[in-house]
SERO-4910 file (N, C-alpha, C, O; in steps of 0.05 Angstrom, whole numbers):
BEGIN
 pado doro    nc1    nc2    nc3   cac1   cac2   cac3    cc1    cc2    cc3    oc1    oc2    oc3
  Unk    A  -1589    339    879  -1580    326    854  -1551    330    849  -1537    311    841
  Unk    A  -1541    354    855  -1512    359    851  -1496    343    870  -1474    333    863
  Unk    A  -1506    339    895  -1491    323    915  -1489    294    906  -1469    282    910
  Unk    A  -1511    284    894  -1511    256    884  -1490    252    862  -1475    232    862
  Unk    A  -1488    272    843  -1469    270    822  -1440    271    833  -1422    257    824
  Unk    A  -1436    289    853  -1409    292    864  -1401    266    878  -1378    258    876
  Unk    A  -1419    254    893  -1413    229    907  -1407    207    888  -1388    192    892
  Unk    A  -1423    205    866  -1419    184    846  -1391    187    832  -1378    167    828
  Unk    A  -1383    212    825  -1358    217    812  -1334    210    831  -1314    199    822
  Unk    A  -1337    216    857  -1316    210    876  -1312    180    879  -1290    171    880
  Unk    A  -1335    166    880  -1333    136    882  -1319    125    858  -1303    106    860
  Unk    A  -1325    136    834  -1313    126    808  -1283    130    808  -1268    113    800
  Unk    A  -1274    154    816  -1246    161    816  -1230    144    836  -1208    134    829
  Unk    A  -1241    140    859  -1228    123    879  -1226     94    869  -1205     81    873
  Unk    A  -1247     84    857  -1246     56    846  -1226     54    824  -1212     33    823
  Unk    A  -1224     74    806  -1205     73    784  -1176     74    793  -1159     60    783
  Unk    A  -1171     91    814  -1144     93    824  -1135     66    837  -1112     58    834
  Unk    A  -1153     54    851  -1146     28    864  -1141      7    843  -1123    -10    846
  Unk    A  -1157      7    821  -1153    -13    799  -1127     -8    785  -1113    -27    778
  Unk    A  -1119     17    780  -1094     24    767  -1071     15    784  -1051      4    774
  Unk    A  -1072     21    810  -1051     13    828  -1047    -17    828  -1024    -27    829
  Unk    A  -1069    -31    827  -1067    -60    826  -1054    -69    801  -1038    -88    802
  Unk    A  -1059    -57    778  -1047    -65    753  -1017    -60    754  -1002    -78    746
  Unk    A  -1007    -37    764   -979    -30    765   -964    -48    784   -941    -56    779
  Unk    A   -977    -54    806   -963    -71    826   -959    -99    817   -942   -114    828
  Unk    A   -974   -108    796   -971   -135    786   -950   -137    763   -946   -159    753
  Unk    A   -937   -115    756   -918   -115    734   -893   -130    743   -884   -126    766
  Unk    A   -881   -146    725   -857   -162    731   -835   -151    714   -838   -150    689
  Unk    A   -812   -144    726   -789   -134    711   -776   -156    695   -775   -179    703
  Unk    A   -766   -148    671   -753   -167    653   -723   -170    662   -711   -150    669
  Unk    A   -713   -194    661   -685   -199    668   -666   -197    644   -642   -200    647
  Unk    A   -677   -192    620   -660   -190    597   -644   -165    597   -652   -145    609
  Unk    A   -620   -166    583   -602   -142    581   -594   -139    552   -594   -158    536
  Unk    A   -587   -115    545   -580   -108    518   -551    -97    518   -545    -78    533
  Unk    A   -533   -108    500   -507    -98    497   -507    -72    480   -520    -72    459
  Unk    A   -493    -52    489   -492    -27    474   -468    -25    456   -467     -6    440
  Unk    A   -450    -44    457   -427    -43    439   -411    -68    442   -416    -85    459
  Unk    A   -391    -71    424   -373    -94    425   -345    -84    421   -341    -63    407
  Unk    A   -325    -97    432   -298    -87    431   -279   -110    424   -281   -132    434
  Unk    A   -260   -105    405   -241   -126    398   -221   -131    420   -215   -113    436
  Unk    A   -211   -155    421   -191   -162    441   -167   -175    427   -166   -177    403
  Unk    A   -148   -184    443   -124   -197    433   -131   -219    413   -147   -237    419
  Unk    A   -118   -219    390   -122   -240    370   -142   -232    349   -144   -246    328
  Unk    A   -159   -211    354   -178   -203    334   -165   -187    311   -144   -176    315
  Unk    A   -179   -186    289   -170   -170    266   -192   -150    259   -215   -154    266
  Unk    A   -184   -129    245   -203   -109    236   -197   -100    208   -173    -94    202
  Unk    A   -217    -98    191   -214    -86    164   -222    -57    166   -245    -50    171
  Unk    A   -203    -40    160   -205    -11    167   -205      5    141   -188      0    123
  Unk    A   -223     24    139   -224     43    116   -224     71    127   -239     78    144
  Unk    A   -205     87    116   -203    115    124   -205    134    100   -189    131     81
  Unk    A   -223    153    101   -228    171     79   -222    199     88   -235    209    107
  Unk    A   -202    213     76   -195    240     84   -209    261     66   -224    253     48
  Unk    A   -204    286     72   -218    308     57   -211    307     28   -228    311     11
  Unk    A   -185    302     21   -177    302     -7   -191    279    -22   -197    282    -45
  Unk    A   -195    256     -8   -209    234    -21   -237    242    -28   -247    235    -50
  Unk    A   -251    256    -10   -278    266    -17   -278    284    -41   -295    282    -59
  Unk    A   -258    302    -42   -256    320    -65   -250    305    -91   -262    311   -112
  Unk    A   -233    285    -89   -226    269   -113   -250    252   -122   -255    250   -147
  Unk    A   -265    241   -104   -289    226   -111   -310    244   -124   -323    236   -143
  Unk    A   -313    268   -114   -331    288   -126   -322    294   -154   -339    296   -172
  Unk    A   -296    298   -158   -285    303   -184   -289    280   -203   -295    283   -226
  Unk    A   -287    255   -192   -291    231   -208   -319    228   -218   -324    220   -240
  Unk    A   -339    235   -201   -367    230   -207   -380    254   -221   -402    251   -232
  Unk    A   -367    278   -220   -379    301   -233   -373    301   -263   -352    312   -271
  Unk    A   -391    290   -278   -386    287   -307   -388    313   -322   -378    315   -344
  Unk    A   -400    333   -310   -404    358   -324   -382    379   -318   -382    401   -329
  Unk    A   -364    371   -300   -343    390   -293   -323    394   -316   -319    375   -332
  Unk    A   -311    417   -318   -291    423   -338   -263    421   -325   -259    428   -302
  Unk    A   -244    411   -341   -218    405   -330   -197    417   -349   -196    411   -372
  Unk    A   -180    434   -337   -158    446   -352   -134    428   -351   -135    406   -339
  Unk    A   -112    436   -364    -88    420   -364    -77    416   -336    -65    396   -329
  Unk    A    -82    436   -319    -72    435   -291    -91    421   -272    -86    419   -248
  Unk    A   -114    412   -282   -134    399   -265   -143    373   -279   -163    373   -293
  Unk    A   -129    351   -274   -134    326   -288   -159    313   -276   -166    317   -253
  Unk    A   -171    297   -292   -195    282   -284   -186    257   -268   -171    241   -277
  Unk    A   -197    255   -243   -190    232   -226   -204    208   -237   -228    207   -240
  Unk    A   -188    187   -244   -200    163   -255   -205    142   -233   -226    129   -233
  Unk    A   -187    138   -215   -190    118   -194   -180    129   -167   -159    142   -166
  Unk    A   -195    124   -146   -188    133   -119   -192    109   -100   -215     99    -98
  Unk    A   -171    101    -87   -174     80    -66   -165     92    -40   -141     96    -36
  Unk    A   -184     99    -22   -176    110      4   -159     91     20   -153     68     11
  Unk    A   -150     99     44   -134     82     60   -150     57     68   -170     59     81
  Unk    A   -140     34     61   -152      9     69   -131     -7     84   -109    -13     74
  Unk    A   -136    -13    110   -116    -25    127   -128    -50    140   -152    -54    143
  Unk    A   -109    -67    148   -116    -90    164   -103    -87    192    -79    -83    194
  Unk    A   -120    -87    213   -111    -85    240   -109   -113    252   -125   -131    247
  Unk    A    -88   -117    268    -85   -142    284    -79   -135    312    -58   -122    318
  Unk    A    -96   -143    331    -92   -136    359    -73   -156    372    -80   -179    377
  Unk    A    -48   -147    378    -29   -163    391    -34   -165    421    -23   -183    434
  Unk    A    -50   -147    432    -60   -148    459    -86   -133    459    -95   -122    439
  Unk    A   -100   -132    482   -126   -118    483   -123    -88    477   -142    -76    468
  Unk    A   -100    -77    483    -96    -48    480    -76    -40    459    -70    -16    456
  Unk    A    -64    -59    444    -44    -52    424    -50    -67    398    -58    -91    398
  Unk    A    -45    -54    376    -52    -66    350    -31    -57    329    -20    -35    330
  Unk    A    -25    -75    311     -9    -69    287    -28    -65    264    -50    -77    263
  Unk    A    -20    -48    245    -37    -43    222    -19    -40    197      3    -30    199
  Unk    A    -29    -49    175    -16    -44    149    -37    -38    129    -57    -52    127
  Unk    A    -33    -16    114    -53     -7     95    -41     -1     68    -17     -1     64
  Unk    A    -59      4     49    -52     11     22    -70     33     12    -94     33     19
  Unk    A    -60     52     -3    -76     73    -15    -65     79    -43    -41     78    -47
  Unk    A    -82     85    -61    -74     91    -88    -93    111   -101   -116    114    -93
  Unk    A    -82    125   -121    -97    146   -135    -86    149   -163    -62    148   -167
  Unk    A   -104    151   -182    -95    155   -210   -111    176   -224   -136    176   -221
  Unk    A    -98    194   -239   -112    214   -254   -103    214   -283    -80    206   -289
  Unk    A   -120    222   -301   -113    221   -329   -128    243   -344   -151    248   -339
  Unk    A   -114    256   -363   -126    276   -380   -115    273   -408    -91    270   -412
  Unk    A   -134    273   -427   -126    271   -455   -138    294   -471   -161    302   -467
  Unk    A   -122    305   -489   -131    327   -506   -123    321   -535    -99    315   -540
  Unk    A   -141    321   -553   -136    317   -582   -150    339   -597   -174    344   -593
  Unk    A   -135    353   -615   -148    375   -630   -130    386   -652   -107    377   -655
  Unk    A   -141    405   -666   -127    419   -688   -128    449   -683   -147    459   -671
  Unk    A   -107    463   -692   -105    492   -688   -125    506   -707   -129    497   -729
  Unk    A   -136    528   -697   -156    542   -713   -144    555   -738   -157    556   -759
  Unk    A   -120    566   -736   -108    579   -759    -79    569   -761    -60    583   -753
  Unk    A    -75    545   -773    -48    534   -775    -29    550   -792     -5    547   -789
  Unk    A    -39    566   -810    -21    582   -828     -5    602   -812     15    612   -821
  Unk    A    -15    609   -788      0    628   -771     24    615   -757     40    629   -745
  Unk    A     25    589   -758     48    575   -745     70    571   -765     66    559   -787
  Unk    A     94    581   -759    117    578   -777    125    549   -782    137    542   -802
  Unk    A    120    531   -761    128    503   -764    108    487   -780    113    463   -786
  Unk    A     84    498   -786     63    485   -801     53    459   -788     43    441   -801
  Unk    A     56    458   -761     46    435   -747     17    441   -738     13    460   -723
  Unk    A     -2    425   -747    -30    432   -745    -45    417   -724    -66    426   -714
  Unk    A    -36    393   -717    -51    375   -699    -37    371   -673    -12    370   -671
  Unk    A    -53    369   -652    -42    365   -625    -54    341   -611    -78    336   -612
  Unk    A    -36    325   -598    -44    303   -581    -29    307   -554     -5    309   -554
  Unk    A    -45    309   -533    -33    314   -506    -45    294   -486    -69    290   -486
  Unk    A    -29    283   -469    -38    266   -447    -22    270   -422      2    272   -423
  Unk    A    -36    272   -400    -24    276   -374    -34    255   -355    -59    253   -350
  Unk    A    -16    239   -343    -24    218   -324     -8    221   -299     15    230   -299
  Unk    A    -20    212   -277     -6    212   -251    -17    189   -234    -41    185   -232
  Unk    A      1    173   -222     -7    151   -206      8    152   -179     32    156   -179
  Unk    A     -6    147   -157      5    146   -131     -1    118   -119    -23    108   -121
  Unk    A     19    106   -106     15     81    -92     32     81    -66     56     86    -67
  Unk    A     18     76    -44     31     77    -17     24     52     -1      1     43     -1
  Unk    A     43     42     13     39     23     35     42     38     61     60     55     63
  Unk    A     26     31     81     26     46    106     27     27    130      6     22    142
  Unk    A     50     16    137     52      0    162     51     19    186     60     41    185
  Unk    A     39      9    208     37     26    232     31     11    257     29    -14    258
  Unk    A     28     27    279     24     16    306      3     33    320      2     57    316
  Unk    A    -14     21    336    -34     35    352    -33     27    381    -28      4    388
  Unk    A    -37     46    399    -41     41    427    -67     52    436    -73     76    433
  Unk    A    -85     35    447   -112     42    455   -112     47    485   -101     31    501
  Unk    A   -126     69    493   -125     77    521   -149     67    537   -147     61    561
  Unk    A   -173     67    525   -197     60    539   -204     30    537   -196     17    518
  Unk    A   -218     20    557   -227     -8    557   -257    -10    554   -268    -32    557
  Unk    A   -270     12    549   -299     12    547   -308     -1    521   -293      0    501
  Unk    A   -331    -14    522   -342    -26    497   -361     -6    483   -375    -14    465
  Unk    A   -360     19    492   -376     40    478   -359     58    461   -367     63    438
  Unk    A   -336     66    471   -319     84    456   -290     77    461   -283     64    480
  Unk    A   -273     87    443   -244     80    444   -228    104    436   -235    118    416
  Unk    A   -206    110    450   -188    131    443   -160    118    440   -152    102    456
  Unk    A   -146    126    418   -120    113    413   -101    133    400   -109    153    388
  Unk    A    -75    127    403    -54    141    389    -41    122    369    -37     98    375
  Unk    A    -35    132    345    -24    115    325     -3    129    309     -2    154    307
  Unk    A     15    114    297     35    124    279     39    105    256     39     81    259
  Unk    A     41    116    231     45    100    208     69    111    192     76    134    195
  Unk    A     80     94    175    103    102    158     95     98    129     97     75    119
  Unk    A     86    119    115     79    116     86    104    111     69    124    125     72
  Unk    A    102     91     52    124     84     34    111     80      6     93     63      4
  Unk    A    121     94    -14    109     90    -40    123    104    -63    145    114    -60
  Unk    A    109    104    -86    119    116   -110     98    134   -122     74    130   -120
  Unk    A    109    155   -135     92    174   -150    102    174   -179    125    181   -184
  Unk    A     85    166   -198     93    165   -226     77    185   -242     53    186   -240
  Unk    A     91    202   -257     78    223   -273     90    222   -301    113    216   -306
  Unk    A     72    229   -320     80    229   -348     64    248   -364     39    248   -363
  Unk    A     78    266   -380     65    284   -398     74    277   -426     98    275   -432
  Unk    A     56    272   -444     62    266   -472     50    288   -490     25    291   -490
  Unk    A     66    301   -506     57    323   -524     67    317   -552     91    314   -556
  Unk    A     49    315   -571     56    308   -598     43    327   -618     18    329   -620
  Unk    A     59    343   -632     50    362   -652     58    351   -680     81    342   -684
  Unk    A     39    351   -698     45    339   -725     31    356   -747     12    371   -742
  Unk    A     42    352   -771     32    365   -795     46    355   -819     71    356   -820
  Unk    A     32    344   -838     43    331   -862     63    310   -852     56    291   -838
  Unk    A     89    312   -860    109    293   -852    126    302   -829    143    287   -820
  Unk    A    121    326   -819    137    337   -796    123    332   -770     98    329   -769
  Unk    A    138    331   -748    127    327   -722    147    337   -701    171    338   -706
  Unk    A    136    343   -677    152    349   -653    140    333   -630    116    334   -626
  Unk    A    157    318   -616    147    301   -594    162    307   -569    187    308   -568
  Unk    A    147    312   -547    159    315   -520    147    294   -502    122    291   -500
  Unk    A    164    279   -489    154    260   -469    169    267   -443    193    263   -440
  Unk    A    154    278   -424    165    287   -398    155    267   -376    131    263   -373
  Unk    A    173    256   -362    165    236   -342    183    237   -317    206    247   -319
  Unk    A    172    227   -295    188    225   -271    176    204   -253    151    200   -252
  Unk    A    193    190   -238    184    170   -218    197    178   -192    222    180   -190
  Unk    A    181    184   -172    191    194   -147    186    174   -124    164    163   -122
  Unk    A    206    169   -108    203    153    -84    194    171    -62    205    192    -57
  Unk    A    173    163    -48    161    179    -27    160    163     -1    153    140     -1
  Unk    A    168    176     21    167    164     47    164    185     68    170    208     64
  Unk    A    154    177     91    149    197    112    138    184    137    143    160    143
  Unk    A    122    199    152    110    190    177     85    205    183     83    229    178
  Unk    A     65    190    194     40    202    204     38    196    233     43    173    242
  Unk    A     30    216    249     25    213    278     -2    226    283     -6    249    276
  Unk    A    -20    211    296    -47    222    300    -61    208    323    -54    186    332
  Unk    A    -82    222    333   -100    211    353   -126    202    339   -134    215    319
  Unk    A   -138    182    349   -163    172    338   -184    167    359   -177    160    382
  Unk    A   -209    170    352   -231    163    370   -251    147    353   -257    154    330
  Unk    A   -262    126    365   -281    110    351   -303    100    370   -298     96    394
  Unk    A   -327     98    359   -350     89    375   -359     62    363   -362     60    339
  Unk    A   -364     43    381   -373     17    372   -404     17    368   -418     28    385
  Unk    A   -413      6    346   -441      9    338   -457    -15    349   -453    -38    341
  Unk    A   -476     -9    368   -495    -29    379   -480    -54    386   -458    -53    398
  Unk    A   -491    -77    379   -478   -103    385   -465   -114    359   -460   -138    357
  Unk    A   -459    -96    340   -447   -104    315   -416   -102    317   -406    -87    333
  Unk    A   -402   -118    301   -373   -117    301   -363    -93    283   -346    -97    266
  Unk    A   -374    -70    288   -368    -46    272   -362    -23    290   -372    -20    313
  Unk    A   -344     -5    280   -339     20    294   -336     42    273   -327     37    251
  Unk    A   -344     66    281   -341     89    264   -326    110    280   -331    113    304
  Unk    A   -307    125    267   -291    143    283   -279    165    266   -287    171    244
  Unk    A   -259    178    278   -247    202    266   -218    202    275   -212    198    299
  Unk    A   -199    208    257   -171    210    263   -161    237    254   -169    248    233
  Unk    A   -144    249    271   -133    276    265   -105    277    275    -99    267    297
  Unk    A    -87    289    260    -59    291    268    -43    306    247    -53    324    234
  Unk    A    -18    297    243      0    311    224     15    290    209     19    267    217
  Unk    A     24    298    185     40    280    168     63    294    156     61    318    149
  Unk    A     85    280    153    109    291    140    117    272    117    117    248    121
  Unk    A    122    284     94    128    267     71    152    278     56    154    302     50
  Unk    A    170    261     49    194    268     33    191    254      6    186    230      4
  Unk    A    194    270    -15    193    260    -42    220    263    -55    229    285    -60
  Unk    A    232    240    -62    259    240    -74    256    234   -104    241    216   -112
  Unk    A    271    249   -120    269    244   -149    249    262   -162    234    254   -179
  Unk    A    248    288   -154    229    307   -165    238    318   -192    226    336   -203
  Unk    A    259    307   -203    268    316   -229    251    304   -252    240    282   -249
  Unk    A    249    319   -273    235    310   -297    255    301   -318    275    315   -323
  Unk    A    250    278   -330    266    270   -353    250    277   -379    227    271   -381
  Unk    A    263    291   -397    250    301   -421    263    288   -445    287    291   -450
  Unk    A    247    273   -460    256    261   -485    244    277   -508    219    278   -511
  Unk    A    261    290   -524    252    307   -545    260    295   -572    283    287   -576
  Unk    A    241    294   -590    246    285   -618    231    303   -637    209    312   -631
  Unk    A    243    308   -660    229    324   -680    239    317   -708    262    309   -712
  Unk    A    222    322   -727    229    321   -756    217    346   -769    193    347   -772
  Unk    A    234    365   -776    225    390   -788    240    394   -814    265    396   -814
  Unk    A    225    395   -836    237    399   -863    258    379   -869    279    386   -880
  Unk    A    254    354   -861    273    333   -866    296    331   -847    313    313   -849
  Unk    A    298    349   -827    319    348   -807    310    335   -782    290    344   -769
  Unk    A    323    314   -773    316    300   -749    332    309   -726    356    314   -728
  Unk    A    319    312   -702    333    320   -678    323    303   -655    299    296   -653
  Unk    A    342    294   -638    335    278   -615    352    286   -591    376    291   -594
  Unk    A    340    289   -568    354    299   -545    340    289   -519    316    287   -518
  Unk    A    356    283   -499    346    276   -473    360    293   -452    385    294   -451
  Unk    A    344    306   -435    356    323   -414    337    322   -390    315    311   -391
  Unk    A    346    335   -368    331    335   -343    324    364   -335    340    383   -340
  Unk    A    302    368   -322    293    394   -314    277    392   -288    270    370   -279
  Unk    A    271    415   -276    256    416   -251    228    427   -254    209    418   -240
  Unk    A    224    447   -272    199    461   -274    189    459   -302    201    469   -321
  Unk    A    166    446   -306    155    443   -332    138    467   -342    130    468   -365
  Unk    A    132    486   -324    116    508   -332    129    525   -354    115    535   -371
  Unk    A    155    527   -352    170    540   -374    193    522   -384    213    532   -394
  Unk    A    189    496   -380    210    477   -386    235    483   -370    257    475   -378
  Unk    A    232    497   -348    254    504   -330    276    520   -343    299    517   -336
  Unk    A    269    535   -363    290    552   -376    289    579   -362    277    598   -371
  Unk    A    303    580   -339    303    604   -322    330    619   -324    350    607   -332
  Unk    A    329    644   -317    353    659   -317    369    652   -292    361    657   -270
  Unk    A    392    640   -296    409    631   -274    427    653   -265    431    657   -241
  Unk    A    439    668   -284    457    690   -276    453    714   -294    446    711   -317
  Unk    A    459    737   -282    456    762   -297    476    783   -286    477    787   -262
  Unk    A    491    795   -304    511    815   -295    502    842   -305    510    851   -326
  Unk    A    485    855   -289    474    881   -298    495    903   -296    494    923   -311
  Unk    A    514    901   -277    534    922   -273    552    925   -297    560    948   -303
  Unk    A    558    903   -310    575    906   -334    560    911   -359    571    914   -381
  Unk    A    533    911   -357    517    915   -380    514    890   -397    503    892   -419
  Unk    A    523    868   -387    521    842   -402    502    824   -387    505    819   -363
  Unk    A    482    815   -400    463    797   -389    465    770   -402    463    767   -426
  Unk    A    470    749   -386    473    722   -397    450    705   -386    444    706   -362
  Unk    A    438    689   -403    417    671   -395    427    642   -398    436    634   -420
  Unk    A    426    627   -377    435    599   -377    410    582   -373    398    583   -351
  Unk    A    402    567   -392    379    550   -390    386    526   -373    406    513   -377
  Unk    A    368    520   -353    374    498   -335    365    471   -346    348    458   -334
  Unk    A    375    464   -368    371    437   -380    395    421   -372    417    425   -383
  Unk    A    391    402   -354    414    388   -342    419    361   -355    400    347   -363
  Unk    A    444    354   -357    451    328   -367    444    307   -345    436    285   -352
  Unk    A    448    314   -320    441    297   -298    431    315   -275    439    338   -273
  Unk    A    414    304   -258    401    321   -237    390    304   -215    380    283   -220
  Unk    A    393    314   -190    381    301   -167    365    322   -152    373    346   -150
  Unk    A    341    314   -143    324    333   -129    308    319   -108    302    295   -110
  Unk    A    301    334    -87    286    323    -64    269    345    -52    278    368    -50
  Unk    A    245    339    -43    228    359    -29    216    346     -5    213    321     -3
  Unk    A    208    363     15    196    353     39    173    372     47    174    396     41
  Unk    A    153    360     60    129    376     68    118    365     93    120    341     99
  Unk    A    105    383    109     91    375    134     63    386    132     59    410    127
  Unk    A     43    369    135     15    377    132     -2    365    154      5    345    166
  Unk    A    -25    377    159    -45    366    176    -61    344    162    -62    345    138
  Unk    A    -72    326    177    -89    305    165   -113    300    182   -112    302    207
  Unk    A   -135    294    169   -160    287    183   -176    268    165   -178    272    141
  Unk    A   -186    247    177   -202    228    161   -223    214    178   -221    211    202
  Unk    A   -245    206    165   -267    191    176   -260    161    173   -251    153    152
  Unk    A   -266    145    193   -258    117    193   -282     99    197   -302    106    211
  Unk    A   -280     75    186   -300     54    191   -284     28    192   -267     22    175
  Unk    A   -290     11    213   -275    -13    217   -294    -36    222   -313    -34    238
  Unk    A   -289    -59    209   -304    -84    214   -286   -104    227   -264   -109    218
  Unk    A   -294   -115    250   -277   -133    266   -286   -162    262   -310   -169    258
  Unk    A   -266   -180    263   -272   -209    260   -249   -224    273   -228   -213    279
  Unk    A   -253   -250    278   -233   -267    290   -219   -283    269   -227   -285    246
  Unk    A   -197   -296    277   -181   -312    259   -195   -339    254   -185   -356    239
***
């Protein structure tokens, strides 16, 4: 009986293997192919968006409605990351021009808790702090790879723009008031040099990538213009001067003669002033680009 079962099982396995082999041998390969990426060529354009770490922080600040903001931490109102237009002058070279902008605003309105303790009897406060940045970023790219999967390139841009800042402080009480309007407009220019890598997404005219490098920025016109007006006990005062540091209205000790026992304080409130600053920083941003033809 056991021999009959064993023979029957062997015949079944042999028959099944022959049937399976026959099925596999009849399979026909497909001639279709699938593109894994697409690559721009000479004459193509690309709409490019680059978001750096500071942009992420500003957007988080913009959307976090429960966050508290001090005078030194303004609420970000508008953030526009780097938006550029690429134009491929050849398969491996491209021109780009971009724009980026950022605006922050803080308003404070209130009254002092114990106005009688103030000798000037000014009881109400209105304060506003605004800052706006606007940059144009023309540049050039050289692409090294010809693969339609990934791309590596070197690029350089020249940021050109303006930084506008304004502080308005208004103290009032009855018919008296004190007004400070501190403002400055700074011309900013510099250079960015960086390497980028991007991967083309499937058969779509899209790429996602990452850029990392360094940036140097010169800001000219870092002086503050201060317009001061007041009416105290019927006496009107008006003055315009320039300063560098608003933390103490730039009233710093310029000179001191300790050896002679005479200490002189010269407040740095200037009739005219020129100032310039420069900085070098690292930069990193995530990129997304959409390609199209003319």
